[in-house]
N, C-alpha and C positions, 0 to 999 in steps of 0.2 A: 609849780614848779619850772622857773626860769628855766630857757635855754633858748642858742643858737642855731639848733639843727635841725635837720629833717630827722619825722621820727622812723625812716627807713633807717637812718643811720645808728639813730641809736641805738633800735630793736637789735641791728645789726652788731654791735658794738657788746652790746648786755646777753646776747644771745637770746632773745625772747621774742615771741610774735609783735607783729608792729600792732594788733588790736589791744596787749598784754601792756605794751609801752603807752598807749594811746590810755587805756584807765588811768594807770598812774600819771601822767602828768594834768589829765582832767580832774584826779580827787576823784572819782568812783569809787562806788565799794564794794566788794570782796577780791578787793588784791594784800596778800601776806606782803607781811613786813618786809621777811625778803627780798620777795620781787621787787617794794620800791628802792631797798638798798642796795639791789643789781641796778635800777634805772638811774639811780644817785648815779653810783661810781663809775657806769657810765659816760654820764655828761662829763663826771669831772677830768676821765681819761680824754673823753673829745676835745675839752678846751686846754689840758695840758699838750695835747697832740699839735692844737690849733695853734696854740701858743709857742709850738716850739718852729711850724710849717716856715721852711722859709721857700723863697719862688712860688711859681707858678706850676710846679710841673705836674706830670699825671698822677695820681693817687693810689696805691696800687694797698687791696686791705687782705692782710695776710691773718693764719691762726697758728699760734703757739700751742701745742696741744702737748703736756710732759704728764708721764706719773715719775712723782720724784717728789723726798721729802720737802717742806715749806724754804728748808736755810737754801736749799740749792734752785729752787726755785725763784727765790728774791734775787739771787744772783744772777739768775738768767735772765729778768725779768729786766734789772739793771742794766745788762751789757745791750740787750734789746733796743732799748730806750734810748741809752747815750749813741746807740749807730744810727737811730730810724733818722737824724736831720742831717747826716752828711750824703744821704745819697739822694741829690741833684742832677737833673730835673727831676726822676721819679721820685716820691718822697711814699715811705709806707707809712700803714695804720697797723697795729698790731691789736690784734685782741687773745686775749690769754685765756688758756684752758688747762686749769692747775688740781692735779688732786695726788694726795702722797700713798694713796691705794686705790687701784680701779683695774675691778674685772673685766678680761678682755672685752665681754659681750659689752660692756658700758663703754667702752674706748671705743668701738665699732658702730656703735651706737652714736657716739657721739659725731668721728667722721664721715658717716653715712651725711648726718645732719647738715652738719658744714658743706658737704658736697652739694646735698639737694639747696641749701639756703644761698650759695655760692660766695666764693674767695678767690682770690689771685695765687692764691699756695696757700701750703701747711706747710709746718717747720713741727717735726714730730720726735719726741725719744717715748718711744714705748717698746715693750715686750718683743721680742722675735719670736712670733706665734703665725702657725695660720691663719687664721680669720683677722688680723692683723693686717699681715700683705693679702689678702684680696681685699679689704677697703682700701687699700693704698693702691690698688691694681684698677677700681672704681674710680676713683678720683683722678687718676692718669687718664684713665678714659674720657672721662668725664673734660680733659684739659685743665685739669687743677695739678701743678707740678708738688709734688712731696719732697722736702727736705731731709735727710734724717739727722739729727743732732746728738752730740757726745757717744749714741751707741747705735750702732749700724742695724737695718735691712736689708743685706747687700743681697738675697733673692727674689726682693719684691719690685715695683714698678718705680721706687724713688729715682730723681733724677743726678741725687750728689746727697755725698756722706759729709756732714761740717762736723770738726774734730779733732781729738789724738789720735794719734797710734797706742791705741789700747793697748797693744801685746808687749810693744817697748815698753811703756810705762810697768808693765807686770813684771819685766826684766829690769826695769830699771830699780825697782822695789826692791826685790831678791837680793841685788847688786849690792844695796845699802844697807840689807839686813844681815846676808850675809857675812858684806865684809867689817861689821859692828861686832856680832855675835863672834867672829873669828871661831880660831880651833876649839872655843868651851860649847859649841854650838848650842843645841834648844829644841824650845818647840814655837813657830809662827803660829798664831792665833786670823787666822783669815776669814774675814767675813763681809758676808754681801748681800746686797740689800732682798735680791732673787737672781734663782737661777736662770730666769726667762729672758735677762738681758744678752745681749751678743757682747755689748761694752765689755760688763762684770766678767764672763764668761772669757774670754779675750785676755782681759788683764789677768785673771786666775791663772789660763793658760799660760804665758808669760812668766810670771810669778812661779810654777810649779819646775818649767823647763829649766832653768835656772839654778835652782834648790838642787835641782836632782842634779843637772851637771857639773855645778863647779861647788857645792857645800850639802854634798852628803849624808853630813852624822845634823844637819838640823831637820826636825821632823815638823811635819805641818797639820794642823785640825780648823778643819772648814766649821764654820754656822754661815745660814743662809736662812731666805725668808723673813726675816725683821722689819724687809721695806725701810731700812734706814732709818724708823723712827725708835726714839729712846728709849721707851717702854717694852717693846717684842726684842730688839735686840740685846738693851740689860738683860733681860730672861736668859736669850738664849746663850750672852756671853757668860752669864752667872753660871750653870748649866755646863758650857764646857770647861770651866777653872774646877769647878767642882770635883770634875771628870775626871782632871789630867794634871798632876803637880808639876810637869815640865814645863808647861808654857809659858817662857818669858818673855814675847815679842809678837808684837800687834802689826801686819797689813791691813788696813782697813780700806776695801772697795767700797764699800756701801753705804757707809757714815752710820750714825748713830757714835760718835766716840765718846762725848759726856760720860755714855751709860755705859761702853765697854771699858772706863777708865774708873768709872763706880765702881764696876765688880772686883774690878780689880782690886782699888781701897777696901771696899766691903771683905774680902778675902787675906786682904795683908799681903797681898804680893807686888812684888815691883813688875816693874815692866823695861826692860833692859833697851828697846829701840821699837819706837811707834812710826809709823809709815803711813798718812794717809792720803788722800786723794781732794783736792778742790781750795780755795782758800773764802770759801763761805767765812759766815761774822764767827760759828762754833771755833772752826780752824783756825783765824786768825787769834781767836783771845788765848785757845788754848799751845798754839804756838808761842806766843809772847808770855804764857806764864810758863813756858818748858814742858809740860802735860806730853805734848807730841814731838820727836825730833824733827821730821820731815815733814814735808804738804809737794804732794807731786803736782803740779799747777798749770794749767795751760790755759790760756786768753780767751774768756768768754766771748770777748769781742769780736775777736779776731774771728771763731766761729760763728757770732751772727752775721758780720759782715759776708763772708763764704755763703752764708743762706740767701741773704737778701741778695748777693748779686746772681745766683745760679736762677733764682724765681723772676727777675728782673731781665734774666737773659731769654727766659720762654717767655714772659709776658710782654717784653719788646720784638719778640722774635729774631731775636739773634743769627747769622746763618750757622755760628757754631758755641754751641753750648759751654756754659762756664764749667770748668771742673773744680771745682775748690781743692787746696793743697791741704796737706792735714798740718793742725797747730802743731806748733814745740812744746814738750813737754820739760816743764823748767825745775829744780828743785830747788823748793824757797826754804830757809831756815829760820831761826829767829833773829839772825846776824844783814840777814837779804831778801827780808819780806817786803815788798811793794805798798806802798801807801796805798789806802784804800780809795777807791772812786768816791 
């Protein structure tokens, strides 16, 4: 397997031991096909980073760890890759660790493994639970800065949060739905991927507060723990619609929007207004087809830039830490949807 990189660099990128990488590179027996593919993917990623790197500044290798549906992780990967080459003289190398569903124990094990292997920083989207906060504390004690992404861990040792004001986003969704439904009222299906994420909880709190204060004739039905996946979210949505004939609107906090719409179609029920989050590929298509009315979008490249700057400030020992500002929330309709990158 031809390559121009040190074994330790390939191992770091692939998340494997140097011994395992050496076996793959030299074609020794006893290597699983999946492991071989990880090594090939790591080499391809290093080649892409090398081609895009400019200048001769310091290389900062960071790990991006996320429990999130693939449609969102794809958007995050694209945003971080787009921002990497803009940081000169410091150049970032990103290693991505994405899973649609990850148990806290497995997430903690991954964070500890990254800490022991070594990294210049961690960007983390994770549930706000005690064991994850403890793993963040261990990383911080080892001199590894952690930046939370799109959902915060405010009671942890993270050095910064990069993302939007989630409570304000939920309030904005309530305003859009409340004004659209008007005096006729109705009931909103609020979908969360999981109640363990603080960002989703803050969106829901903001949404409920404005609905309660300004639109008391609108009811709320909540579904959760579909993890943003189509199968699980669709099953939950189907059950909710069967149980409550008054549901006529959707505020999708956690994703799985195609499945939610399919549940309405199956029940032969109209959706008067549908508000979603994030301009991922699915939501772009649904917005263009007029299946959803509004997307609350914030620029992930801005979040990536904030995370890079926070980590760089720690790595270069700047006298004053960089505090990222919250990224702004934009209301996107079929008529003002920005072009895809």
